[in-house]
Structure formats: structure tokens, C-alpha cells
N, C-alpha and C positions, 0 to 999 in steps of 0.2 A: 395865276396871280390872285384870282378871287378865292381859290382854295386856301392859299396862305393867309389871306386876310381873315377868312372864316375861322381857321384854327387859332389865329392870334386872338380874335374876339372871344373864343371859347376859353382859352387859357386865362385871359384877363378876368373873365366872368368866374372861372373856377377859383383863381387865386385871391381875387380882391372882392368879389361879389358885386362889382360895378358893371353897369351896362346891362343889356338884355340880349337874348338870343332869338333869332328868327325861327320860324317853323322848320326851315330846311336845316338849320344848325342843330336844333333839338332832335331832328330825325336821324342825325348821325349816330346818336347814342341809344336810340330806341331798341335796336336789335339785341344788345347785350344787357340792357337795363342800367347802363352807366349813368344815364341822366337822373335816375332815381337816387343813386348814391351822391351825385353832385348836389342835388337839392337838399339831401340830408346834411351834407357837409356845410352847405351855405346857411342852413337854418331858415330857408325861405318858407313862408306860409302860402306861397302860390300853389294852387292846385295843379297836380300833374296831369298831363293829357294821357288818355288811355292809349297805351302802346299796343300795336298789333304787329307781331313779328312775322316776317315772311322768310326768315332764314332757316334753312333745313337743320342747321346745327342747334337751333333753339327750340325745336318742336317738343322735346321732352320736358323742358322747363315751362313752356307756355301752355302745354296741353292741360286741360282740367283733370284733376285727379279723381279717382273713384270716390274718395272720401268727400270731396267737394260736391260731386254729382249727387251723392246720397243726401247730403245735408240740404242742398239747394232744392232737390226734388221733393223731399218729405218734411223738412223741418223749418226752413227759413228761406226768405228771398235772398238773391245774390248780394244785395246791398248790405244785409245783415251779416252775411258771410265775410264780406270785405271788412266790415267794422270789427268783427270778432277775431278773425284769423290773419288779417293783413295789417290792419291798423292797431289791433289789440286794444280796442275801445269797447267797454261794456255799456252799450246803449240801452236805456230803460225800455224804450218802445220795442226794440228787437228782443229783449229778454222776455217781455210780456208775450210777444208773438210766439216765441219758441215754447214758452211754458204752456200757452194755450194749445199749441199743436201737440205737445207731448201729452197733456192731460186729455185731449180729444182721443188720442190713440189708446190711452188707458181705459177710457170710458167705452170705446168700441170693443176692446178686448174683453172687458167685463160683460158687455151686453151679448156678444157673440159666443164667447168661449168659456165663460165662468162655469156653466153647468155641464159642459161636455166632459171634462176630466172626471167629474163625479159619476156621470152616467157610464163612462167607459170603465171606471174602477169597479162599479157594481157588477157590470157584465163580466169583467175579467175574473173577479173573485167569486162570482156566483153567490153573492151574499150582500145583504143590506143591514148587517148587524151594526148597531150603534147609531144609526140614522133615525132621527126623530120624525115620525109621520106627521105630527102637528106642525113641525117646522117646515116640512116639505109642502104641506097643504097651504100654509101661509105664504110661502114663496110662490106657489102656483097662483094664488089669488093676487099677490102683488104684481106678478108679471102679466096677468090677464087684464088688469085695469088699463094699461096704456093701449092694449089691442082693442078693447071695447071702445075706448075713447076715440081712437083713430078711425075705427069703422063707423062709429056713430056720426062723426064729423066729416066722413067721406074724404079722408086724407089719402093721397096716392100711396100705393104699396111700398114704393122705395123709401117713403118717409118713416115707415114703421115695420118694415119686413124683418129687421133684426130682432125686434121684440117678439114677433111670431116665432122665430127660430128658438129663442130662449124659452118661450112658453111651451113649445113642443117638447124640448128637452126636459123641462121640469115635469111636464105631464108624464113623460116616460119614466122619470125617476120615481114619481108617486106610484105608478103602476108596478114598477119593479119592487118597491118596498112591500107592497101588498102581495105580490107574486111570491117573493121569497119567504113570506110569512104564511104561505099556504092559503091565501085568500085571492085566488086568481079570478073567480067569477065576480066577487065584489069589485075587484079592480077594473074589470072590463065594463061592468055596469056604471061604475063611477066615471070612467072616461067618456062613455056615451052621454051620461047626464051632464057632465061638465061641458062637453061640446055643444049640447043643446042649449044650456044656460048662456053660454057665450053668444050664440047666435041670437037668442031672444033678447038679451040685454042690448046687444049692438044694434038690433033692428027696431025694437019697440020701447026700450026704456026711456023714461023722461030725461030731459037734459040735466035736470038737477040730480038725478040718481047717477048718471054717468059722471058728472063733475064730482060728486061725493066719492065715487069709487076712485077716481083719479087722485083725489086729495088723500085718500087713505092708503094708497099703495106703499108709500115710504114707511109709515108706521107699521104696516103689516110685515114689511121686510125686516125692520128692526126687531119686531117681536119674534120672527122666525129664528133670528140669530140668538136671541135670549133663550128660546126653547132648546135649540141645539146645544148651546153652552151648558144649560142645565142638565141635559141628557148626558153629555160627556162627564160632567161632574158626578152625577149619580152612578154611572156605570164604571167610573174610574178608568175610562178608556174612550178613545174617539172612534173605535171600530173602523168602519169603511169610509169615514169622512175623508175626502180628498184634500190634501194640503194645497195642491195647485188651484183648486176651485176657490178655496178660502183666500189664497194669495191674490187671485185675480179680482175677487170681490173687494178686497181691501184696496187694491190699486184703483179700481173703479170708484170707490168712495172718495179717495183722494182727488180724483178728477172732478167729481161732482162738487166737492168742497170748493175747489178753485173756480169752477164755473159760477157757482152761486155767489162767491165773493166778488168776482170780477165783472160779471155780466148782469145778474139779476139783482144783487144787493138785498136779497130776502134773508133776513137773519134767522127766521124760523127754519128755512130750508138748509141754511149753513149749519145750524145746531143739529138738525136731524141727520145730515150726512156725516157730521163729525161723530155723533153717537154711533152711527152705523160703522164707521171706520174703526172706532174703538172696540166695538164688539167683534169685528173681524180680526182685530189684533188679539183679542182674548181667544178666539177660536184657533187662530194660527199658533199661538203659544201652546194651547192644549194639544195640537197636532204635532208640533215640532219638539215638545218636551214630554214625551211619554214616561220617561224615567221618574219625573216628579210625581206623576199620577200613580205609578206603581209603588213608589215608596210610601205614598199616603195610604194606599190600600193595605200595604203590609203592616 
């Protein structure tokens, strides 16, 4: 008798929208998701209870997909996933969170891997033709500034270890440029002198000097791109310049632009990173459009 009454109440609720359902009556429909359809049909603004299915037949539909696991693990919290892909609602806070996470990944890729494709290309081709030594030296200086700053301020290694990796890769690129130009001994002496200079600056330099170096690293990086673009233009060729390294540098610049806009609010840093991104676009165009360069030389 009670079962018949319960079904009658459910039918009335479904057909007329009048009355209310008890928790037990709502639980009848949780297994197959029928309650969600009834709420949609009724147009109710009442929030749905979270349904947990225990039916073996529903395990495939209720189990989280690999796509959801990836997004929730790396890009967004589960509540943002529900808003985007279940409720189809573009929430501003969630969008900013996802953009921050994506830009963080771009910055990490730039910091860790931007120099690696260039290094591997030089080793693979056994040549450093087309690479500007001045540009490489400016990059070496730019990447050494954060390392000196971190050591001087006794930051833990995990806070600047990726900068040390980038610095090591860039130092290897400078040495290979000298090596393939027949200047092996000057290259070795330069690396030894550079290592000693880093140690002395990090250990004994005044705080004002360290701060000035940190402030000058971004202008040095921008200048390095200007010199490399000028070398490409003069040679009518990009030589052994790695397109992947340029692409990662451009992506990292986009990440820094977003961070400077959203978190720091420093307009000078934003303008500097924007200029850096534009120069990376110029280098990328030079690498990806060699036909235009050849036609110009002809």
C-alpha cells in the first residue's frame, strides 16, 4: 500500500509539479538518472542531490572518464569541470583559474625546455652556423641573473632549480658556438671564468648589484632576440636556429604577459614581456618562412 502511494505521489509531482518528494522517493530514480530528467521537465530551480549509483549496470556511465581525470588533475578543480561540461556555464573565476594553470605550464616549458631543442640541434647537425654569439652571451647573462639572485638570498634549490638547468643549457650552447668556430680553448676558459664570476657575485656582491642584475635580465633577453633577428636578416638564413626553441620562448612570453597582468599589475613588466613575445614572433616567422628570405637574397 505504501508503495502504491509513493508512486502516486511521484506521478502527481511529475505531471503537475505539485507536492514534494521525500528522500526515499527521490532515491528510486537515482540509479538511472531519471530524477535529473524530471527536474529538467519541471523547470525547478531546486538543487539536485548528488547521486551515488550502486547499480552494476550503471558503472560505465557513472565512472569518471579519462578526460575528466586529466582535466581535474592538471587544469581545474572538479567544481569548475561541473560548471563547464555538465552545466555548460562559463564561470569567470573558473576561466581565470584555468588560464592561470595553462600559462603556468607554458612558463614551465619555456624555463625547462626552451634551450634544449637548440642544444640538441647543434649537436645533431655538428654546426652552429647562423647563431649569433652576442645573442647567446646575452641569453647567458639573462639566465644567470635569477640564479645569482636566488643564491644571494639563500632561496631553497627547488625554488630556482629550473633556472639552473636553463643556465647550464645556455652555457653549453655558448661553448658549442665557440667550439664549432674553431675556438675550443677560449670556450673552455670562458666557461671557467663564467662559473667563477657567478660564484663571486652570488657570494660577495652587494645587494644593490644583485638587484640591478635581476632587473636587467629581461632587457638583456629582449636584446638577445634583436641580435639574433638581425643576424638572420644579414645572413638571409636562420642557419641552425631551432624553431621549437623559438616557439617555446614565444609561449613562455605569453605566460609571463598573463601573469604580469593578472597578478603583479606592473605595466613595465607587461610591456617588456609583450615586446619579447613580438620579437619571438619575428624569429618564428624567419624560421618558418625561409622561402621569403631566399627570394629576397635572389
